[in-house]
N, C-alpha and C positions, 0 to 999 in steps of 0.2 A: 456040303456035309463034311468034307475033309477039314475045312476051317473050324467047324464046330467040334470035330473030333480032336483036333490039335489043341483047341482051347481047353477042352475037358481034361486032356492028358497033362497039360502044362500049368494049369491054373493052381495057385497056392493060397487060395483064400483062407482056408482053415488055419494054415501055419501063420500067415500074416495076421489074421484076426487074433489068434492065441497070443502072439507076441505084442502086437500093437494096442489091442483094446485095453489091457491093464495099464499100459503107459498112458493112454488117452484118459482113462478114468483117474489115474493118479495125478496127472498134470491138471486135469479139470478140477480135481479137488483143491489143488493149490490155487488155481485161478478163482475158484469159488470163494476162497478165503479173501483174495484181493477184491473180488467183486462185492462181497458183503461189506468189506472194509469201506469201499467207496460209497455203497448205499448208506451205511451208517453215517459216514462223514458228510454226505450230501444232505442228510436229514439233520445233521448237527449245525452246519452253517455253510453258506455259499463260499466263504473264504477258505474253509477247511477242504472242501472238495476241489477248489481251484488250486490249492497248494499241494494236495496229496499226490496227484498224478505227476506233475513236474518233478517234485522231490523224490517220489517213489521210483520213477523211471530213470532218473539220474543216478540214484543209488544202485538200481538194478543194472545200469550200464557197467559199473565196476564189478558187481556181483556176477553178471553174466560172463564177463571175461575170465575171471579166475575160476568160477564154477564150470565154465565150458571146458577149460583145460583139465580140471579134475574129472569131469564126466567123460572126457575122451579116453580115459582108462578103459571104458567099456568097449571101444573099438579094438584096443590091444587084447583085451580079454576074449572078445569074440573070435579074433583071428587065431589066438593061441588055442582056443577050444577047437576050432576047425582044423588046426594043424596038429592036434593031439599032443599038446605040450601043457598039461594042466598045472604042473608045478611052477610055471612062470607066472601064474595068476597072482600068487601071494606077493611076488616081487613087484609086479605092476602096481598092486594096491598100495603097498607101502611107499612107493615113490610118490603116489598121489597124496598120501598122508603127509609126507615131508613137505610137499608143495603147499599143502593147506596151512601148515604153520608159518610158512613164508608169507602167504597171503594175509594172514592175521595181522602181521606187522604193518603191511601196506594199508590195510583198512583203518587201523588206528591212526596212522599218519594222515590219511585222507580226512577222517572225521575231525582231527585236531586242527589241521592247517588249511584245508581246502574249502570248508563249508561256507564261511562268510564271504570270501572273495568270489566264489563261484556264483552264489545267488545275488550278490551285489552286481555282478556283471550282467546277469539276466535282466535285471531292471523291472521286475514285477512290482505291483503296488506294495507299499510298506507293510500293510497288515497281512498280505499274502506271503511276503518274503520271510517274515518272522516265523510263520508256521512251516514254511518250506525248510528252513534251517533246522528247526526242531526235529522234524520227521526224518530228514536226510541223516542227521547226526546219529539218531537212535538206530536207524537201519544199518549204518556202517559199523557201529559198534558190535552188532550181532551178526554181521555178514559171514563171519568165519564158520558159523553153524551151517549156513547154506552151502558153502564150498565143501565142507566135510560130508554133508549128506549126499552131494553129487558124487563124490569119490566112492563112498561106501555103497551107494545105490548101483554103481556101475558093476559091482561084483555080481549082482543078480541079473541086471539087464544085459550085460555082455554075454552071459550064458543063455540068454533067451528066457530066463525065469523072471518075468516082470510082475507077477502077482504080489510078491512081497513088497515091491516098491509101491504098488497100488495101495496095499493095505496100510502101509506106513503113512502115506499121504492122506488117506481118508481119516485115519486117527488124528493126524495133525489138524485137519479141517474141523473135525468134531470138537476138538479142544479150542481151536482158535475163534470160532464164530461166537459162542457165548462169552468167551473171555474178551473178545473185541467189543461187544456191546457193553459189557460191564465196565471196562476201562475207559471207553469213550464217553458214555453218558453218566457213569456212576451207578452202581447197583449193590445193595447190601454193604458189605465191608469195603468195597472198592470205591475209591474217590473218582469224581469226574475229571478226566484228564484230556479229553478232546483228542486231537491228532497225535499227541504224545502217547496216549493209551493205545491207539491203533498200532503204532510202531512197536511198543513193548509187547503187545499181544502176538504180533508176528514173530518176534524173536523167541518168545517163550514156546510157541507151538513148534517152531523149527528146532529148538533145542530138544524137545520131546521126540521129534522124528529122529534126530541124531542118536539119542539114547537108545531107542528101540533098534536102530540099525546096528549099533555096536553089539548089542546082545545077540542079534541074528547072525552077524558075520563072523565074529570071533568065537568059534566053537571048536571043540576037539575034532569033530568029524571033518570040518572044513580044513583044519590044519593038516590032517592026514592026507587029504586028497589034493589040496591046492597049496599047501605050505603057507597058510594064511597068517600064522604066527612065526613059524620057524624061518621063513624067508623075509625077515624084516630088515635085512641089511641094506645099507645105502649103496645103490648101484648108479654111479654117475652116468655110465653109457646108456642105461635104460631110461633114466630121468631125462637125459639129453634127447633121446629119441622121442620120448613122450612130449617134450616141449617143441621139438622140431615139427611134429605133426599137429600137436594139440593147440599150440599158439595160433597158427593160421586158421585152424578149424574153429577155434573160439572167436577169433577176430571176425569171422563171417557174421556170427550172431551179434557180436558186440557192435560191429559197424551198423548192422540193422537197427540196433537199439539206439546207437548214437544218432543216426539219421532221424529217428522218431523223437529222440530227446530234443534235438535242435528244432524239429518241427513243432513240438509242443511249446517250446520256449518262444519261438517266433510267433505262433498263434496268440500267445499271451500278450504280445505287443499290439494285436488288433483290438482286443477288448476282453473284459472279464466274462461277458456272456458267451462270446465265441470260445474262450478258453474252457469255460465250464461245459459247454456243449461238446467240445472236442474231447475233454477228459471223460465225460460220461460215455460217449460213443466208443472211445478206445477201451474203456472198461468192459463194455458189452462185447466188443470185437475180440477182446482177450479170451473170453470164454468160447466164442465161435471158432477161434483160431487154434485152440488147444488140440483138437483131433488131428489137425495138420502137423502140429509139432510132435505129438505122440507117434503118429505114423512115420514121420521123418526119423525119429530116434529108433523106432523099431526096424525100419528098413536099413538103417546104418548097421544095426547089429546082425540082421539076417544076411546082408551083403558081406559084412566082415567074416562071418562064419563060412559062407559059401566060398569066398575067395581064399580063406585059410585052407579049405579042402581042395582048392584049385577047380572050382565049379562055377565059372562066371555065368553060364547059361541059366543055372538055377537062380542066381542073383537077379538076372533080368526078369525071370518069371515072377519072382517075389515083388519086384518093383511094379510091374504092371497090374498085378493083383491088388497091391496097395492103392494104386491110382483108381482102379474101378470102385473099390469100396469107399474111398474118400470122396469121389465125385457124387456118389449117391447121397452122402451126408450133406455136401455143399448145396445140392439142389434143394433139400428141405430147408436149410438155413436161409438161402437166398429168397425163397418164397415168403418166409416169415419176415425178413428184413424189408422186403419190397412192399408187401401188402399189409403188414401190421406192426410198423415200427413204434407207434405211439404206445402200444401195450407194454413194450419193454422199457421205453424211456420214462414212463410215469413211475416206475419203481424208484427212481432217483428224486422224485419230487415229494416233499413232506406232505403228509395227509392234510387236506383242507387248505393247502397253501394257494393263495390267489395273487401272489406277487407277480407284477408284470414282467420282471426279469426272468422268472421261471417259465413264463409263457413263451418268451423269446428263445429260451434255451430249448424248449420242446420243438418249436417251429424249425429252428436251425438243425436240431438233432435228427429230425425226420429226413431231411435231404441228405445229411451225412450218412445215415444208415443205408440209404439206397446206393450211395457211392461205395460203401463198404461191401455191399452185396456184389457189386461189379468186380472188385479186386480179389474177393475171397477165392474165386475160381482159379485165377492165375497164381495167387499166393500158395494155394494147396499144391499145385503142380511144381512150383519152384521148390517148395519144401521137400517134396519127394525126390526130385532130381538132385538137389543139394545133399540130401541124406545119403543117396547112393555114392556120391563123390566123396563125402566124409568117411563113409564106411570102407571105402577103398584106400583112402589116404591122399586123395587129390585135393588137399586142403589149401595149398598155396594158390592154385587157380581160383578157388572160391574166395579167398581173402582179397586177392587183387581185383577180381571182377566186381565184388561187392563194393570195394573201396572206390573204384573208378565210377561205377554206375551211381552210387549214392552221392558222389560229388557232382558229377556232370548232369545227371538226370533227376536229381532231387534237391539237394541243398542249394546249388547254384541258382536254378530257376526259382526256388522258394524265396531266396534272399532278394533276387532281382524283383520278383513280383510284389513282395510285401514292403521292402525297404525303399525301392526306387520307383515302383509303379503304383504303389498304394492299393494293391489287390486285397481281396477279402478272404474269408474262411473257405469259400467254395473253390476258389482258385488254389488255395493251399492243399485242399484235399484232392484236387485234380493232379497236383504234383505227386501225391502219394500213389495214385493210381498209375501214373506214368512210370514211376519208380518200380512198382511191383511187376508190371508187364515187362519192363526191360530186364529185370532179374530172371523172369521166367524164360524169356527168349535166349539169354546167354546160357543158363543152366541146362536147358533142354538141348541146345546145340552141343555143349560139351559132353553131355550124356550120349548123344547120338554118334559122336566121334569114336567112342568105345575104348579110349585109352585106359579108363578105369578098370577094365577087365584084367589087366596084367599087373596091377599095383598091389603092394603089401606094405604094412607099417612095421611088421615084425621081422625078426631074423629067422630063417628056416634052418633048423638043426637037423643034420642028416645022421 
């Protein structure tokens, strides 16, 4: 009875749900855009879907790094809110904006000079490589919109107000899906553009998100309370602090993306059917994964606010409440992935298509979906624990641990298995499972040590 009483007293389900659920919906809306993009492209041609995920995830590798630094403004904002220093929020946001302009230059250089050598190195089939280059170049040209939206979204998420972020992402999704269809297949005044149309639709919808956020953030009311306009001066010390914590924090996610990018590129060497099945399953997994990502971001903000108030016990209660809610979701998804994978996979197969290659894609995808069901559990726990560490500022540990684990427990065995031993797609996905389990073990151990309880990323003014 005492255990139940303590649970009722300390559980924070309502608070966690209020912060995390809008983030989950917002991220899911973004992922639905990518999901429908892949569905449309898979119905357009096998080459298009084979090219979309390698090029898309490679572009997102760079976007995730710069966008992750921009979004880390949210941790600073959360801790400043907890420490009752609201006027510092405008300064943080503007350092993120200045960083966004820097990232714009980098993206233009990547698009101009890195595209061809990168995909020539990958060595996919020529007809796939041409489409990869087109899609990658377009996404890089519009990537600055993504970084800017991450910065401005942090103004709301860092304060625990995640509904505006959700609303903006839903609007972008509602614009993107019909635009995606029109530009891929051609509809009305829109020409048929194939994979190029998919990239353009993504950029335009992200630009709309940015426009809405600018209107919502830069108001007279926000300026009076947070100095959102008046505190626009360049502060090198604050920018340096943002980079000090934000770069390692962003590297964690970027290294994850890099590992999966190499994974996709290596699977592409096995065969086109294996690559197509992997791309489809990863697109499905992206939707299933979003609640874990949203919960991780929400936990980072809640932990940041609690530590800003010097209340680490409250942060721990929020952490375990998030884990309980997330595990209930994972149970439902795992049942679906294990017992009804064909129902989802057939969405990617053109209506009435009897091509033997598509039959092989489905057969391979069924087994891969069940492997995904195994690692979703460990991935969810890893995301929560890493969210706690990021919210506290323990980002260097995350960066180094992910870097070491991805090299030793994922990329090295993947390379040896495919290139030297001639292993197939199921071995490759076994490496994915081993990688995720290893990340869970390390992050849970670091959390249990408790050093995060005494960390802060902000300066405390007395």
